[in-house]
N, C-alpha and C positions, 0 to 999 in steps of 0.2 A: 653631496651626494651624487653619483652618476644617474643618467635618465634609467637605464636599465635595473638598477638598485630600488629606485623609486618605484618603478613599474613592478616589479618582482614583489613588492609588499601589499600591492592591492589585492583584495577578494571582492568580487563582485557576484552577489547570488540573490536569488528571489526564495521566498517562501511559499509553497503552493499547497493546498489541500482542500478538503471538501468542507462546507460551512460548518462552523461549531467545534473542529478539531482543536480549537484553542491557538489559532495562528497569531491573532493580534497580540493576545496573552503574551504569548511567547517572544514577539518583536519587542514588547515594552521591555521584558527581562533581560534582552540582549542590549538594550538602550541603557538599562540600569548598569550593567556590567562596563559598558563603554563609558560612564559616567557622563552621559549627555543629560539623563534625567535623574532629579533626587527621588521620585516616588513612583513605582510604576501603578499606573491607574488600571482599574478593571472595565470591562467591556460594558458591562451593563452596571455603570456606577451610581452610587446613591447621591442624593441632592448636595451634600457638602463634599462629595468626593472629585477628585479630577477626572477627566475623561482620557480616554486612551489617547496617546500622542499619536499614532498613526492613523486613527479614523478621527479626520478632523473636519470632514464636512458636517452639516447640522443633521442631515438624514441618515449619515452614518453611526452617529450619536444615540438618535432617536429610536434608530431599529437594532441596534447592537451588531451590524454586519458592515464589512468594506464595500463598498461599490466603485472604487476605483483604486489604480495603484497608487502606492504612495512611497517615496523615496526617502529614505534614512542614509545619512552618512555617520560613521561614529569611529573612533580610533580602539583597538583592542591588542595587547599582547605586541607592540610593535608593529602590528599590520592597520590597515586602513580598509575598513569595510564600507561597502555600498550595497546598501540593502534594500531590496524591493519587494514591498508588502503587498501581495496581490489579492484580489477580490477571489473569495470562494465559490460564491453563488455562479451557478453556471449561467444566469441571466447577464452575467458582467466578464464572461469568458473572453470576450475579445481582447479585452483590457491586459488580462494575463496572458494570454498566447502573444500579443507584441511585447510585453515585459522581459517574457523569457527569451526574445532573442535579443536582448540588451545584457544579458547576464553570461557568467562563465561556469555556475554551477548551479544547483537547486537543492533546497532544504525538503523534503516530502514529509509532512507532517500526518500522522494517524493516529486516530482514537482508538486508544485500548479497548473501549466497549463495543464499537459497532464495526472496528477493523477496516478494513480496505473497503470504500465508498465509490459511488458512481463517478462522482466529479474527479475523485482522485486517479481514477482509472484513463479518465480524459485528457488531463493534464500531463498524465506519465506518457501518454501516446505523444503528445508533443515534445516532451523532454527527450524520448527515444528515437523522434524523428531526428532532432538535433543534435544526437550523441551527447546530451548534456549530462556531466557528472551528477552522482544524486547522493545525499545523506538522508538517512529516514531517521525520524525520531518518533518513537512510539510514547502518545502522551496519556494522561490521566491513568498513571498507574496507581494511584491513591484512591480510585474506585475499581468496584467489583467487575473487573474486565475479562477478555478472554484468555486462553492458555496462551503463555506466550509462544511455544513452539507451534500450536495453531497459526498464530499470528505470523511468525516467520514464515510458515508453511505456504499461507494465503498471499503475502508479497511475493513469493517467488511464482506462484502459479497464476495468479491476478496482474501482476504486474508485469511479469516476465521478466524478472531481474534477480540475479544470484545476491543473496542476503550473506551478511558478515558481522555477528554481533560483534561489537567491540566493550558493549557493558550487557550486563543481566541482572534483572530484578532478584530480589530474595523476597518473595510474598507479595500479594498485590491485595487492592481493595483497603478495608480497615486494619487488615494485618498485613500491610506494607512495610518491609523491615529497612530498604534501601538498595542500592545498584552497586554491584561488585564489576569492577573494573578488569577485564581479561587482558588488557595490554600490558597494565603494571601493578596488577595484584594488590589493590587497593578497594576497600570497603566504605562507600559513602552512606552513613547512616541517614535514616528520616524518622521524625518524629513529628506528626501532624500538632500535637497537642501545642507545642511550644514553640515549634517551626526552628529547632536547633538542627544542625547539620556537624558531623563530624567527619573527616577522611582518613580511615586507618589502616595502615600498612599491614599487608599479611602476608605470610610466607607462601600462601599458594591456596587453591579453594578447598583443601584438605585441613587449614589451618584450625585448630580446636577451639581458636576465640571465637571463630564464626557460629559454632554452636552454640556456645555460651551467651553470644549477643543476641541469635534469633531462636534458639530451640531446635533439637533433632528433628523434627518431622520437618521444617522449613528448609534446612540445609541439606536433607534428602531428596527434596523436590529440587534445589537447586544444583546439586549435583548432577542429577539427571541432565538437566538441561545444559550443564556444563560441558559434560562428557560429549552431548552431540555436538555442540556449538565447536568445541575443540578437535575432535576426532572425526565427524561424520561429515561437516562443512568445509568447504575449501577456505585457507587461510587468506588473510587480505592480500590483494593483488593489486597494486598503483595502475597499473597499464589498464588491467579489465575497471577499475573504478573511472580512470580519465577518459575512456572510451563507453561509460554509460551501461557496462554488462554487470556491474557488480555495486552493491551500495552496503556501506557502513550501517549498521544500525544501533541507535541508544535508546535508552528506556529512560523515563522520568516523569516528572509532575510541573508543568510550566507555571501554574497559577501557586504552588508552592514553591517556585524556585529551585526546583530540585533535577538535578541532572543535566541544567543549562550548562554551567561554566565548562563541565567535560564536552558539551557539544560545539560548544565555541572554541576550544580547544583544537577539537578535532579539525573545524573551517580553518582556522589559521595556519595548522601544521600539514594538512592534506589537500584541503581544496586548491586548485590551480589558479596561479595568476593569470592575469589577461592572456586570451588565445590569439591565433591569426585570424584574420576575417577575411572571406570572399567578397569580392567586387565584383562588377562586370568586365574588367579588366584584367584583374592579377589579384593574388593573395596579398595582403597588407598585414606586415608584420607588426605587432605593437611597439618593437625597440626602434622602430625607424624614427628617424630624427623629425620628418616632416610630420605636422598634424594633421589628421583626419578623424572625422566623427559622423554618426547619423542620429536623427530625431526619430525617437521612438512612441514618443507621448506629447501632447499637447493639452494644457490644462487652462481653463479660463477661470477668472475672479479665484486665483488661492488666496487673494486679499481683497475681498468685497469691498474695500473701501475705496480701492484705486483700480478697480475694473481692469485688473493685469491680465495678461496671459503671457504663460510660461512655456517655454518648449525644452522638454527634456533631453538631453545630449549625450549619447554614450561615445566616450572617447575611444577610438580604436588604436591608434597610434601618436607616438611623440608626447609632446606637451602644448599647452599654450600659456601666454599670461594675459592679464586682464589688460584690455584694450588692443589686443592684435587684430589685423584684419584678416579676415578669411574669405574665401570664395563659396557661394552659394551655388553648387554645382548645376541644381535645376534651371535657374534663372540667369547664371553667370555673373551675378552681381557681386561685387565686392562688400562685405560686411564687417563692422567693426565691433566684437565681442567686448560691451563697455562695462557691463555689471555681472559677469557669472557668478552664480551662488551655488553654495551647498544647502543641504536640506535637513530639515528635523520635521517631516511631513510639510506642513504651511509655511513654517517658520522658515526664514533665509537667511543666510549669512552671506555676503559679498567676499568672494575669494581671489587671491591675486594668481594663482597658479593651479593648474591640475594636469593630471597625468593620464596616459592611457590606463582603461580600466574604472576611471571615475565616471560616475553620471553627474552631471551639473545641469541647472536652470539658466537658459537666457532668456531676456524679455522678447517677445514674438510682438513686432509691431502689426502682423497680419501678414506676414510672408512666407512663413514656413509652413510645409504639409509633412504629415507622418512618411518618415522613409528619406526625407532629403538628406543628402550628403554634404559637409561641409569639410574643405581641406585648404591647404595653405597655396594653391595655384593647380595642382594635377586635378583632370577632368575624369572623374570616375563615379560608379553609385555602388552604395553596398546593398547585396543580394540579401532576400529572405525576409522581408519585413512584409507579412502577410496582409489582405485585404478582404474584408469579409461581407458576405451578402445579406443584406437584412431579409428576416423572416417575418416579420410581423410589421403592419403599417395604419397609420393613425393620420385622418384629417385634422390639422389643428384649426379651430375657431377661439379667436381673440373676444374676449367678454367685456372688454372695455376699448371701444374704437378709438380713444384719444390715446393708447399706449400703442400703437401699430410701430412706431420708430423703435420702441424698445423691445418689442416682438422680434422684429426684423432681426436686431442687432443680436439678441438671445440667442434665436435660432442658428444663425450664420456662426459664431463662435462656437456654440456647443456642439454644431455639427462637425466643425473644423478639428476637435477633440478625439473625434473617430468613433465614440459610442453610438452616435445617433446620425443617420443620413438625410440630407436634407433633399425633397424632390419638389418639384413644380407641377401641378396637374395642368394638361392639356384643355379639360373642360370645365375647371373653376378656379377661382381667383384663392382658394384656400389652399394653404401650404400642405404637404404630406413630408411626413417622417418615417424611416425605416429603424428597425432597429434589430438585434441580434435575438434578443430576450426582453419579456414582456414587461419585467421590472422596471425596466431601462424607461418605461412611459411614466411610472410615478417619479421616478429620479428626475427626468426632463420637465415635467410638471412642476413638481418642488422647487428646481432652481429658475426655473423662467418667473415664477412667483416672487420666490426670495432672493434673487440675485439681480431681477432685470426688472421687476414690479409688473409683470404682464403675465395676468390672471387668464389662463385658457382652458377650453374645453377638450378633450381628446376623443375621436370618435373613430374606434376599431375599424379597419377594411377587411373587409371577409376574403383572403388571398388564397388560393391554393399554390401558387409559387409566383417568382417574379423572375422574368427573363429580360436580357439586356438585347436590345436588336440592332443587328449590325448588318452592312450592305448597301447596294447601290442607293443613292439619295432619294432618287425619284419612287423607288419602291418602297423605300421608308416611309416618306410622305403618303404613298396610299394607304400603308398599313395604318398609321397613324390616323387618317380620315376615316377607316372603319373601325377602328378600336378605339375612337377617340375616348371615350368613358373611362378606360381602363387603362390609358396610357399617361407615362410621366417625363420629365424630363431630368436629369440628375444634375449635380454642381457642375458637370463638363459639358453639358447640354447634349448629353446621349440621351438615346431613346430607352424608356424603359416601360413594358406592359406587365400590368398585374393581371395575371388571369384568374377569374374566381372557380375555375374547375378545369379537371383534366382534358373536358371535351372540346373545351375552348381553347385550349394550347392545342391540343392535337389537330383540330380543323386549321388554326392559324399557321401551324408547321407544315401543313399539305397544302393550304392555299397559296402561300407563301415560300415555297421550298428555296428559293434563290436567296433568302435572308437566313441571317444566323440569330440563333435564339440561344445565348450563353446566361448562364448562371452566375457570372460575375461579371464586373464591368472589364 
């Protein structure tokens, strides 16, 4: 098969939603359809059941939430899917934002009971900023949720995107009868009692068989929705979809594996193959022969027995074979990609070849940073990998002084993943960590103890805001002397000040007007 044909089969997308909308459950069903797992585990598994595949960290299994993006590769209907299951919780949003830079499309999951929620709005803003094509799945139709037309109206108003229903439900909650496909006039029947599903061909929305199956009252309500969807709403426009202005909408129940196959079929048929990527010198086309890629995530200890570090690579152009040498553009070093791997969460499989659109893992001996570009020789940098300023800070106290080596290694490796940032204080020997969301403190504490054997106490620092200080070296030294108790150095040696209140910030800006006070490094 030619390079362009292989690339055309790739579908690389992320699932984004508010917490508890059913994202991890839906991911499990996708994997089941891709025949890579035999049984889809539930998020809150019983003692004798399997945990979900994508939530692989112990803390994720204990709390029933995703705290780190998980990469999953699987085949379906002749296509090859690279799926990024992202955290929904706002305290882990920077991991989701970075994941969105590595995908070509997104699936937005909405809970039919709660409608559009706060975190979905934030994630949608990122998708809109990047013009990411969106498909929406309205989940939990087997529960007593909101009116269907109200949900579609809310998506349009709050998420500012035109909706185009591909399917419509008949009934909902305990009286949910199934989903009607507008595109091919089929009715997918739903039975919660025995889990049986049937796909029945209909002559159209007026087919009398629908009344026989569902009852006159439900069909009357469905017909009203159908008329609005087909007459009052715009038909599907592929160009609008590809530019993020219109989203196809599907209905179903992930936990009952209902409506999921239609959703996957739609991704195979309408989601875009790998798109061109901007770099600091030119636009890189996916079908170029020369290999190029960027690192969007680093994960330590995916296999705790080996203390490994994995860099997640999004291939942007060409292909590469196992053992190929590539240029690490930031350092100018030549690196051999000895054992590239595909993923099923933390389970890895060494692969021999990968193509543009694929997300693969490579072993990181400690040389990679998030945002690094790898090429076959040309020197450039892919743009658009965001960096985030921490909002919460804490001093780290080691409870067992004999474990200082383990603490140092743990803090260094976990900060390189990007979720936490490590600082050294000018006025004390205690390291300081900064995070975007407070729950990251719990994750860090848990991982330091369980993965590195370093038990710590985290003492939060009261901070109004953090500012990176720039300008003439002598004036920076003067500033650091006066504000020593509030000053830190980041991993690059840059000066950072944690201002305890607005008054101290305004005074510093006034007294050191020649220095820069930036919100990011």
